[in-house]
C-alpha positions as semicolon CSV with decimal commas, in nm:
position;residue;x (nm);y (nm);z (nm)
1;M;-7,362;-19,757;2,928
2;K;-7,516;-19,873;2,600
3;T;-7,854;-19,762;2,469
4;T;-8,004;-20,107;2,516
5;E;-7,891;-20,112;2,879
6;I;-8,051;-19,773;2,942
7;I;-8,377;-19,882;2,779
8;E;-8,386;-20,201;2,986
9;L;-8,323;-20,001;3,303
10;L;-8,600;-19,745;3,244
11;P;-8,894;-19,957;3,368
12;T;-8,717;-20,007;3,702
13;L;-8,696;-19,631;3,764
14;S;-8,963;-19,413;3,918
15;I;-9,187;-19,204;3,695
16;E;-9,017;-18,889;3,819
17;D;-8,673;-19,024;3,728
18;R;-8,793;-19,131;3,382
19;I;-8,947;-18,786;3,324
20;E;-8,622;-18,622;3,432
21;I;-8,423;-18,843;3,194
22;A;-8,664;-18,773;2,907
23;T;-8,658;-18,399;2,974
24;T;-8,280;-18,390;2,990
25;A;-8,251;-18,591;2,669
26;L;-8,498;-18,368;2,483
27;N;-8,327;-18,049;2,601
28;S;-7,993;-18,188;2,487
29;I;-8,138;-18,270;2,144
30;R;-8,291;-17,921;2,112
31;E;-7,960;-17,754;2,198
32;Q;-7,775;-17,968;1,947
33;Q;-8,034;-17,897;1,675
34;S;-8,018;-17,525;1,745
35;A;-7,638;-17,523;1,719
36;H;-7,654;-17,727;1,398
37;K;-7,913;-17,491;1,247
38;A;-7,702;-17,185;1,331
39;E;-7,398;-17,351;1,177
40;N;-7,589;-17,429;0,856
41;T;-7,727;-17,075;0,839
42;Q;-7,376;-16,930;0,863
43;Q;-7,249;-17,164;0,593
44;I;-7,536;-17,076;0,356
45;D;-7,488;-16,704;0,426
46;S;-7,120;-16,733;0,343
47;Q;-7,195;-16,916;0,017
48;L;-7,455;-16,657;-0,084
49;R;-7,213;-16,372;-0,014
50;M;-6,948;-16,539;-0,230
51;A;-7,196;-16,597;-0,514
52;A;-7,314;-16,236;-0,498
53;S;-6,956;-16,113;-0,505
54;L;-6,881;-16,322;-0,812
55;A;-7,202;-16,206;-0,983
56;I;-7,120;-15,840;-0,919
57;D;-6,783;-15,886;-1,082
58;D;-6,941;-16,058;-1,383
59;Y;-7,208;-15,793;-1,432
60;T;-6,961;-15,508;-1,383
61;N;-6,706;-15,637;-1,632
62;D;-6,914;-15,824;-1,893
63;R;-7,108;-15,587;-2,120
64;E;-7,304;-15,878;-2,273
65;L;-7,474;-15,944;-1,941
66;T;-7,606;-15,588;-1,915
67;I;-7,671;-15,501;-2,279
68;F;-8,051;-15,505;-2,242
69;T;-8,064;-15,291;-1,928
70;C;-8,112;-14,985;-2,149
71;L;-8,464;-15,118;-2,207
72;D;-8,540;-15,080;-1,835
73;D;-8,570;-14,702;-1,877
74;R;-8,843;-14,718;-2,144
75;G;-9,137;-14,656;-1,913
76;S;-9,436;-14,881;-1,878
């Protein structure tokens, strides 16, 4: 059934049936959004972990990136 057919059919249904359809549709949307959000969070977390891993390697092996850290011990 196409969207336009469903919309045309809605006024012929009882209020209870329309509420049930709306509730079911909204719950379905919420579930899909929740799954999509979790998927995005996992992807971002993975990218951040990879970036951190690359940064650790750079800072461990490149003296130029850490040359001024000796100034951190100077006291305030």
